[in-house]
C-alpha positions as CSV (number, residue, x, y, z in Angstrom):
1,M,28.9,-39.1,-34.5
2,A,31.0,-37.3,-31.1
3,E,34.3,-39.3,-32.3
4,D,33.8,-37.8,-35.9
5,S,33.5,-34.0,-34.1
6,P,36.8,-31.7,-35.0
7,L,36.7,-30.9,-31.2
8,R,38.1,-34.4,-30.6
9,K,40.2,-35.2,-33.7
10,A,42.2,-31.6,-33.0
11,L,42.6,-32.7,-29.0
12,P,46.2,-32.0,-27.7
13,P,49.0,-33.7,-28.6
14,E,47.4,-33.3,-32.2
15,L,47.5,-29.4,-31.6
16,D,49.2,-27.3,-29.2
17,Y,46.5,-25.5,-26.9
18,I,46.5,-22.3,-28.6
19,S,46.1,-24.1,-31.7
20,Y,43.4,-26.0,-30.2
21,L,41.5,-22.4,-29.0
22,T,41.7,-21.8,-32.5
23,V,39.7,-24.7,-33.3
24,L,37.2,-24.0,-31.3
25,E,36.6,-20.9,-31.8
26,Y,35.3,-21.6,-35.5
27,N,33.7,-25.0,-34.9
28,L,32.2,-24.6,-31.6
29,T,28.2,-24.6,-31.7
30,A,25.3,-25.5,-29.3
31,E,25.4,-29.0,-30.8
32,Q,29.2,-29.5,-30.1
33,L,28.6,-28.5,-26.5
34,P,27.9,-32.1,-25.1
35,V,31.6,-32.9,-27.0
36,L,32.8,-30.3,-25.4
37,H,31.5,-31.1,-21.9
38,N,33.1,-34.9,-22.0
39,I,36.3,-32.8,-23.1
40,L,36.7,-30.6,-20.4
41,Q,36.6,-33.4,-17.7
42,D,40.2,-33.9,-18.5
43,T,41.5,-31.5,-16.1
44,T,44.6,-30.7,-17.4
45,L,43.2,-29.7,-20.7
46,T,40.9,-27.4,-18.8
47,A,43.3,-26.2,-16.5
48,N,45.2,-25.0,-19.4
49,I,42.4,-23.5,-21.7
50,G,39.6,-23.0,-19.4
51,W,40.1,-19.3,-18.8
52,D,40.1,-18.7,-23.0
53,L,36.4,-20.5,-23.1
54,V,34.4,-18.4,-21.0
55,H,34.1,-15.8,-23.6
56,L,33.2,-18.5,-26.4
57,L,30.4,-20.2,-24.1
58,L,28.7,-17.1,-22.9
59,P,26.7,-16.4,-26.4
60,L,25.4,-20.0,-26.4
61,L,23.9,-19.9,-23.1
62,P,21.7,-21.3,-21.9
63,E,22.8,-24.6,-23.4
64,S,26.6,-24.0,-22.2
65,Q,25.5,-23.5,-18.8
66,T,26.9,-27.2,-18.3
67,C,30.2,-25.8,-19.9
68,L,31.1,-23.0,-18.0
69,Q,30.3,-24.7,-14.5
70,D,33.2,-27.4,-16.0
71,V,35.5,-24.6,-16.4
72,S,34.9,-23.3,-13.0
73,R,35.1,-26.7,-11.3
74,L,38.2,-27.2,-13.2
75,G,39.8,-24.4,-14.8
76,N,42.8,-22.6,-13.6
77,P,40.8,-20.6,-10.5
78,R,42.9,-17.6,-10.6
79,E,43.1,-17.3,-14.6
80,V,39.2,-17.9,-14.7
81,V,38.4,-15.4,-12.1
82,L,40.3,-12.9,-14.1
83,K,38.5,-13.5,-17.2
84,V,35.3,-13.7,-15.6
85,T,35.9,-10.1,-13.6
86,E,37.0,-8.8,-17.3
87,L,33.8,-10.1,-18.5
88,L,31.6,-8.6,-16.0
89,E,33.3,-5.1,-16.6
90,G,32.8,-5.5,-20.3
91,L,28.9,-6.2,-19.5
92,A,28.6,-3.1,-17.6
93,N,30.1,-1.4,-20.5
94,L,27.7,-2.3,-23.0
95,D,24.8,-0.4,-21.3
96,E,26.5,2.7,-22.2
97,A,27.3,1.9,-25.5
98,P,26.4,5.0,-28.1
99,E,24.1,4.9,-30.6
100,D,26.7,5.0,-33.2
101,E,27.7,1.8,-34.9
102,G,31.2,2.1,-35.1
103,D,31.2,2.6,-31.6
104,Q,28.8,-0.3,-30.9
105,E,31.5,-2.7,-33.0
106,E,34.4,-1.5,-31.0
107,L,32.8,-2.4,-27.4
108,A,31.6,-5.5,-28.5
109,E,35.1,-6.5,-29.6
110,E,36.2,-5.8,-25.7
111,F,33.3,-8.2,-24.8
112,S,33.6,-11.0,-27.1
113,E,37.0,-12.3,-28.6
114,L,34.7,-14.9,-30.6
115,E,32.7,-12.1,-32.7
116,V,36.3,-10.9,-33.6
117,Q,37.1,-14.2,-35.0
118,E,33.7,-14.6,-36.9
119,E,33.7,-10.9,-38.2
120,K,36.8,-11.7,-39.9
121,K,36.1,-14.9,-41.3
122,D,32.9,-13.7,-43.1
123,Q,34.7,-11.5,-45.1
124,K,36.3,-14.4,-46.6
125,E,33.8,-17.2,-47.2
126,K,29.9,-17.3,-46.3
127,P,28.8,-18.8,-43.0
128,T,27.7,-22.2,-42.6
129,A,25.8,-24.2,-40.1
130,G,29.5,-25.1,-38.3
131,N,30.3,-21.6,-37.9
132,T,29.5,-19.8,-34.7
133,I,26.8,-16.7,-34.1
134,P,28.1,-13.9,-36.4
135,S,28.6,-10.5,-35.1
136,Q,26.1,-8.3,-34.3
137,D,24.4,-5.5,-31.9
138,V,23.4,-6.6,-28.7
139,A,19.3,-5.8,-29.2
140,S,19.3,-7.9,-32.4
141,R,21.2,-10.8,-30.9
142,E,18.5,-10.5,-28.0
143,A,15.9,-10.3,-30.8
144,T,17.1,-13.2,-32.7
145,E,17.6,-15.4,-30.2
146,Q,14.1,-14.9,-28.9
147,N,12.6,-15.3,-31.9
148,D,14.4,-18.5,-32.5
149,G,13.3,-20.1,-29.6
150,S,16.9,-20.6,-28.0
151,E,16.1,-18.3,-24.9
152,P,12.7,-18.2,-22.7
153,Q,10.9,-14.8,-23.7
154,G,10.9,-11.9,-20.9
155,I,14.4,-12.9,-19.4
156,P,17.3,-10.7,-21.6
157,S,20.5,-12.1,-22.7
158,K,22.1,-9.3,-20.4
159,V,20.4,-11.0,-17.5
160,V,21.5,-14.6,-18.2
161,Q,25.2,-13.9,-18.6
162,F,25.1,-11.8,-15.4
163,A,23.7,-14.9,-13.8
164,A,25.7,-17.5,-15.1
165,L,28.8,-15.5,-14.6
166,I,28.0,-14.7,-10.9
167,D,27.2,-18.3,-10.8
168,M,31.1,-18.9,-11.3
169,L,32.5,-16.6,-9.3
170,A,30.6,-18.9,-6.6
171,I,32.6,-21.6,-7.4
172,L,35.7,-20.1,-8.3
173,H,36.6,-18.2,-5.3
174,P,36.1,-20.9,-2.4
175,R,39.0,-22.9,-4.9
176,I,41.6,-20.0,-4.3
177,R,44.0,-21.2,-2.1
178,T,46.3,-18.4,-1.0
179,K,47.4,-16.3,1.9
180,H,45.5,-13.3,0.5
181,P,42.4,-14.7,-1.3
182,S,40.8,-10.9,-0.7
183,R,43.0,-9.3,-3.3
184,F,41.0,-11.7,-5.7
185,L,37.7,-11.1,-4.3
186,S,37.8,-7.3,-3.6
187,T,38.9,-7.3,-7.6
188,S,35.8,-9.1,-8.5
189,L,33.2,-7.7,-6.1
190,Q,34.0,-4.1,-7.7
191,A,33.4,-5.3,-11.0
192,V,30.1,-6.8,-10.3
193,L,28.3,-3.9,-8.7
194,P,29.0,-1.6,-12.0
195,A,27.4,-4.2,-14.2
196,Y,24.5,-4.7,-11.1
197,A,23.9,-1.3,-11.6
198,T,22.8,-1.8,-15.3
199,L,20.3,-4.1,-14.7
200,L,18.8,-3.2,-11.4
201,K,15.1,-3.2,-13.2
202,H,15.5,-7.0,-13.3
203,D,14.6,-8.3,-9.5
204,D,16.2,-12.0,-10.4
205,T,19.7,-9.9,-10.8
206,T,19.0,-9.0,-7.0
207,E,18.1,-12.7,-6.2
208,T,21.3,-13.8,-8.0
209,L,23.6,-11.9,-5.7
210,L,22.1,-12.4,-2.5
211,T,22.4,-16.3,-3.5
212,F,25.8,-15.6,-4.3
213,I,26.4,-13.6,-1.1
214,K,25.0,-16.4,0.9
215,T,27.7,-19.0,-0.7
216,F,30.3,-17.1,1.6
217,A,28.3,-16.4,4.4
218,G,27.2,-20.0,5.2
219,T,23.9,-20.8,7.0
220,K,23.6,-20.1,10.5
221,R,20.0,-20.0,10.6
222,P,17.0,-22.4,9.6
223,K,16.8,-22.2,5.9
224,L,13.6,-20.1,4.8
225,P,10.7,-21.4,2.9
226,P,11.2,-21.3,-1.0
227,R,9.8,-18.4,-2.9
228,K,8.1,-18.4,-6.3
229,S,10.5,-16.1,-8.5
230,S,8.3,-13.6,-11.1
231,T,10.7,-15.0,-14.0
232,Q,12.5,-18.1,-14.2
233,I,16.1,-17.9,-14.1
234,L,18.2,-20.1,-16.0
235,T,21.2,-20.7,-13.4
236,Q,20.6,-21.9,-10.1
237,P,23.8,-21.6,-8.2
238,Q,22.1,-23.6,-5.3
239,A,22.8,-26.7,-7.5
240,H,26.3,-26.3,-8.8
241,N,28.1,-28.5,-6.1
242,T,26.9,-31.8,-7.2
243,S,30.7,-32.4,-8.8
244,P,33.9,-31.9,-7.1
245,S,36.1,-29.3,-8.2
246,A,40.2,-29.5,-8.9
247,P,42.5,-28.2,-6.4
248,D,43.8,-24.9,-7.3
249,P,47.0,-25.8,-8.9
250,E,49.3,-22.8,-7.9
251,G,47.6,-23.3,-4.3
252,N,49.4,-23.9,-0.8
253,D,48.1,-25.0,2.4
254,E,49.0,-22.4,4.8
255,P,46.4,-21.0,7.1
256,V,44.7,-17.5,6.2
257,A,45.6,-15.2,8.7
258,P,42.5,-14.0,11.2
259,E,43.4,-10.6,9.7
260,E,42.8,-11.7,6.4
261,E,39.4,-13.6,7.4
262,A,38.2,-10.1,8.9
263,L,39.1,-8.6,5.5
264,Q,37.3,-10.8,3.8
265,R,34.0,-10.6,5.6
266,K,34.3,-6.5,5.9
267,L,34.5,-7.0,1.6
268,L,31.5,-9.1,2.0
269,Q,29.6,-7.0,4.5
270,S,30.3,-3.7,2.1
271,F,29.3,-5.0,-0.7
272,L,26.0,-6.6,0.8
273,T,25.7,-2.6,1.7
274,F,25.9,-1.5,-1.8
275,V,23.3,-3.9,-3.1
276,T,20.8,-3.1,-0.8
277,E,21.5,0.7,-1.7
278,G,21.2,-0.1,-5.4
279,Y,18.1,-2.3,-5.1
280,I,16.2,0.0,-2.9
281,S,17.2,3.0,-4.6
282,S,15.6,1.8,-7.5
283,L,12.3,1.2,-6.0
284,P,9.8,3.1,-8.2
285,A,8.0,6.2,-6.2
286,D,4.7,7.4,-6.7
287,D,2.1,9.2,-5.0
288,D,0.9,6.1,-3.1
289,V,3.9,4.1,-2.7
290,V,7.4,5.2,-2.3
291,A,10.1,2.6,-2.4
292,M,9.3,0.7,0.8
293,S,6.8,3.3,2.2
294,W,8.5,2.6,6.0
295,S,7.3,5.7,7.2
296,S,3.7,5.6,5.9
297,R,3.0,2.2,6.9
298,L,4.8,3.1,10.3
299,R,2.2,5.9,10.6
300,E,-0.5,3.9,9.8
301,R,0.4,1.3,12.6
302,L,0.7,3.9,15.3
303,H,-2.4,6.2,14.4
304,P,-4.9,4.0,12.5
305,D,-7.8,6.9,13.4
306,K,-6.4,8.6,10.8
307,N,-6.6,5.7,8.0
308,I,-9.4,6.6,5.6
309,P,-12.3,3.8,5.7
310,G,-13.0,1.7,3.1
311,R,-9.5,2.5,1.4
312,R,-6.9,-0.2,1.6
313,T,-4.1,1.0,3.6
314,L,-0.5,0.3,2.2
315,C,0.2,-2.1,5.0
316,E,-2.8,-4.4,3.5
317,A,-1.1,-3.5,-0.1
318,F,2.4,-5.0,1.0
319,E,0.8,-7.6,2.4
320,H,-1.6,-8.6,-0.6
321,D,-0.1,-7.2,-3.5
322,E,2.6,-9.5,-5.1
323,A,5.3,-6.9,-6.5
324,L,5.0,-5.1,-3.3
325,H,5.3,-8.3,-1.1
326,R,8.1,-9.2,-3.2
327,R,10.0,-6.2,-1.9
328,D,9.3,-7.2,1.9
329,S,10.8,-10.4,1.0
330,V,14.0,-9.3,-0.7
331,I,14.5,-6.8,2.0
332,G,13.9,-10.0,4.6
333,R,16.9,-11.8,2.2
334,M,19.1,-8.9,3.0
335,L,18.7,-8.5,6.7
336,A,18.9,-12.4,7.3
337,L,22.5,-12.1,5.0
338,S,23.4,-9.4,7.0
339,R,23.1,-11.2,10.3
340,D,24.7,-14.3,8.6
341,L,28.3,-12.0,8.2
342,N,27.8,-10.5,11.5
343,L,27.1,-6.8,10.4
344,S,25.3,-5.7,13.6
345,L,23.6,-2.7,14.3
346,S,26.3,-1.1,16.0
347,D,28.4,-1.4,12.8
348,L,25.7,0.1,10.9
349,L,25.3,3.0,13.3
350,Q,29.0,4.0,13.4
351,A,29.3,4.1,9.3
352,L,26.2,6.4,9.7
353,T,27.4,8.6,12.2
354,S,30.6,9.1,11.7
355,Q,32.0,12.3,10.2
356,E,34.6,10.9,8.4
357,E,34.7,10.6,4.5
358,P,34.7,6.7,4.0
359,P,37.7,5.6,1.8
360,S,37.1,6.1,-1.3
361,T,36.1,3.3,-4.0
362,T,36.3,5.0,-7.0
363,D,40.4,4.4,-7.6
364,E,41.3,1.4,-10.0
365,P,41.2,-1.9,-8.2
366,D,44.5,-2.9,-8.8
367,D,46.2,0.2,-8.1
368,D,44.7,0.6,-4.2
369,L,43.4,-2.9,-2.9
370,P,42.6,-2.6,0.9
371,S,44.7,-4.2,3.2
372,S,43.0,-4.3,6.5
373,A,39.3,-4.2,7.0
374,S,39.6,-0.6,8.2
375,D,40.3,0.4,4.3
376,V,36.9,-1.1,3.2
377,P,33.7,1.4,3.3
378,H,30.2,0.4,3.9
379,S,27.3,1.9,1.8
380,R,25.7,4.6,4.4
381,P,22.8,4.3,2.3
382,G,22.6,0.5,2.6
383,C,23.4,0.9,6.0
384,L,20.4,3.1,6.7
385,Y,18.2,0.9,4.6
386,L,19.5,-2.1,6.8
387,L,19.2,-0.2,10.2
388,C,15.4,0.4,9.1
389,A,14.8,-2.9,7.6
390,T,15.7,-4.0,11.5
391,I,13.4,-1.8,13.0
392,A,10.5,-2.1,10.5
393,S,10.7,-6.1,11.3
394,T,9.4,-5.4,15.0
395,T,7.9,-2.5,14.3
396,L,5.7,-3.6,11.4
397,F,6.0,-7.5,11.6
398,H,6.4,-7.8,15.5
399,A,9.2,-10.2,14.9
400,P,11.3,-10.9,18.2
401,S,14.3,-8.1,18.1
402,S,17.0,-6.3,20.6
403,L,16.7,-3.1,19.0
404,P,19.3,-0.4,20.4
405,T,18.1,2.7,22.3
406,L,18.2,5.2,19.9
407,N,17.7,9.4,20.6
408,V,17.5,12.5,18.4
409,F,20.3,14.1,19.9
410,P,23.3,13.1,19.2
411,T,22.5,9.9,17.1
412,Y,19.4,11.0,14.6
413,S,20.9,14.4,14.3
414,S,24.3,13.0,13.1
415,I,22.7,10.7,10.6
416,L,21.0,13.7,9.2
417,S,23.7,15.5,8.6
418,T,26.2,12.6,7.0
419,L,23.0,11.8,4.6
420,L,21.9,15.2,3.7
421,S,23.7,17.7,2.1
422,D,24.7,21.1,4.0
423,L,22.0,23.5,4.8
424,S,22.9,26.0,2.2
425,S,22.6,23.5,-0.3
426,P,19.1,23.8,-2.7
427,S,19.3,20.0,-2.9
428,I,17.7,19.4,0.3
429,G,14.7,16.9,-0.4
430,T,15.7,15.9,-3.5
431,E,17.8,12.7,-2.8
432,P,16.1,9.6,-3.6
433,P,12.7,9.0,-2.3
434,S,13.9,6.3,-0.7
435,T,16.4,7.8,1.5
436,I,14.0,10.5,2.6
437,D,11.6,7.8,3.3
438,A,13.8,5.6,5.4
439,L,15.2,8.7,7.6
440,L,11.8,9.9,7.9
441,F,10.7,6.5,9.0
442,L,13.9,6.5,11.5
443,G,12.8,9.8,13.0
444,V,9.3,9.0,13.9
445,H,10.3,5.7,15.2
446,I,13.1,7.4,17.6
447,L,10.4,10.0,18.7
448,E,7.9,7.3,19.3
449,T,10.1,4.9,21.6
450,S,13.0,7.1,23.1
451,G,12.6,11.0,22.2
452,L,15.0,13.5,22.0
453,G,17.9,12.2,24.7
454,K,19.8,14.4,26.0
455,Q,19.3,18.1,25.1
456,A,21.9,19.1,21.9
457,D,25.2,20.5,22.8
458,D,24.1,23.9,21.5
459,D,21.1,25.1,20.0
460,R,22.4,25.4,16.6
461,V,22.5,21.7,16.5
462,F,18.5,21.8,17.3
463,T,17.9,24.4,15.0
464,D,19.9,22.8,12.1
465,T,17.9,19.2,12.9
466,L,14.4,21.5,12.7
467,R,15.9,22.8,9.3
468,L,17.1,19.9,7.6
469,L,13.6,18.1,8.2
470,S,11.8,21.6,7.3
471,L,13.5,21.1,4.0
472,L,12.9,17.7,3.6
473,S,9.1,18.3,4.2
474,A,8.9,21.1,1.7
475,N,10.9,19.8,-1.3
476,T,9.9,16.6,-1.6
477,P,7.4,15.8,-4.3
478,F,6.1,13.1,-2.6
479,A,2.7,13.8,-0.1
480,P,3.1,10.8,1.9
481,L,6.7,11.5,2.9
482,S,5.9,15.5,3.7
483,S,3.6,14.5,6.2
484,C,5.6,12.4,8.2
485,T,7.8,15.1,9.8
486,R,6.7,15.8,13.1
487,I,8.4,19.0,13.7
488,R,5.8,20.3,15.8
489,T,6.7,17.5,18.3
490,I,10.6,18.0,18.2
491,V,9.8,21.5,19.1
492,S,7.1,21.3,22.0
493,D,9.4,18.6,23.7
494,Y,13.1,20.1,23.4
495,P,13.6,21.2,26.7
496,S,15.1,24.9,25.9
497,S,12.0,27.4,26.6
498,K,14.5,30.1,24.6
499,I,14.0,27.4,21.4
500,H,9.9,27.4,21.9
501,W,9.7,31.1,21.9
502,N,12.4,32.1,19.0
503,T,11.9,29.2,16.6
504,A,10.7,31.0,14.1
505,P,7.6,30.0,12.0
506,T,8.0,29.5,8.2
507,K,6.6,28.4,5.3
508,T,8.1,25.0,5.8
509,S,7.4,24.4,9.5
510,K,4.6,24.7,11.7
511,P,4.4,27.3,14.3
512,A,6.2,26.2,17.6
513,P,4.1,26.2,20.4
514,S,3.7,28.6,23.7
515,A,6.4,27.9,26.3
516,G,4.0,27.6,29.0
């Protein structure tokens, strides 16, 4: 039966590679995938056509997963990486598709050449069982796949495609042998983040990216016990190394320079901070639970006498509620990966306190690839979250950790000034609730453990810090956050008696206590 397949009959040298790809476009179906899997074991063939098969195989997921891994292992890694990057960019653009049907078709053409070919063919003849999937918009395709049973309920097609493409990158990048592998890695990572931003509501996309980062970070600590996922992801990157990969046909064996290794590590560190920012910033907030609720949980630990008797505390909620406990688990994985990537607390603090604007990440990737580690920016909110996660692991979970000594001045005041708007801006207090929660958690921790530190360079630095905290308290719509500012403690501990007397009470701050 397989010998009669048109995929076998047309194999080169019967047809050239381009003509053979045309045969695949018109004849590749889910039933033909086992035949294609056997054909792709020819490394010469796969190296020549693999890059142009990815967009044909994506619509056939999950059955095409094995063939996609064949392409990742045996295709030309440089060509396939660029194709995967292009498809990730298209996946991100699909989320921005307007409702106009013509515009949807235009975006679909950019994402899948297969659908274009089928659309042209449908104008000439009636579709048959041998044809591939006809062109249709994303929503109708998802409904069709779910109705015919080809995809498990509850996993959107876009999530599965994203996971498959990320899985391919995890195989492809280690195969590339060049003096500057960071150029490929940088381009891929910049394409991943916009696609991830459109899928933040799906928890498994974050798990997929953390597994991807783990591929590069290696294992520098005991493996964590397996955790049960809320949904079943079809792509399992942990299992893709069972078969050997072909060498890079364009590769060389020259050793990578230490500067290049440092640049790749910085790229992965930066990527982790942006993934952390995206995940935590997307967490919902309400009157009871605000993102990670670090500040409220710390207050419960420090002042248990203020907890309402008979009411479940947030610490208990995060321990027993599956969805909330999952947040702690994900952050725990991110924190572990930061250690594996040697992202130190001093690196996080440097990014948070530096008054210099980080390098821009909005330029076209090919126009401004980083040439050194110093050209790669960290996400400041991401660094804040990782810093707070490190502190929370000790203060909330009693994990052993060597925490740095932090003070309100100058460290905390600098972090406030870099992450919040200028005092003249009316937007202070309207930042993402997760950012406000993390800032207040950090402030309470510092006051409880280290205090103010040295006196501010001048009283204006102190008053600016006080006003920032006052505005945060006044403008945030979430009651758990507004009650964590501890303004009275800061004022009463400040060594300047002039500040004690002259800090004017306002609607947003409590009256300063007497100096005597």
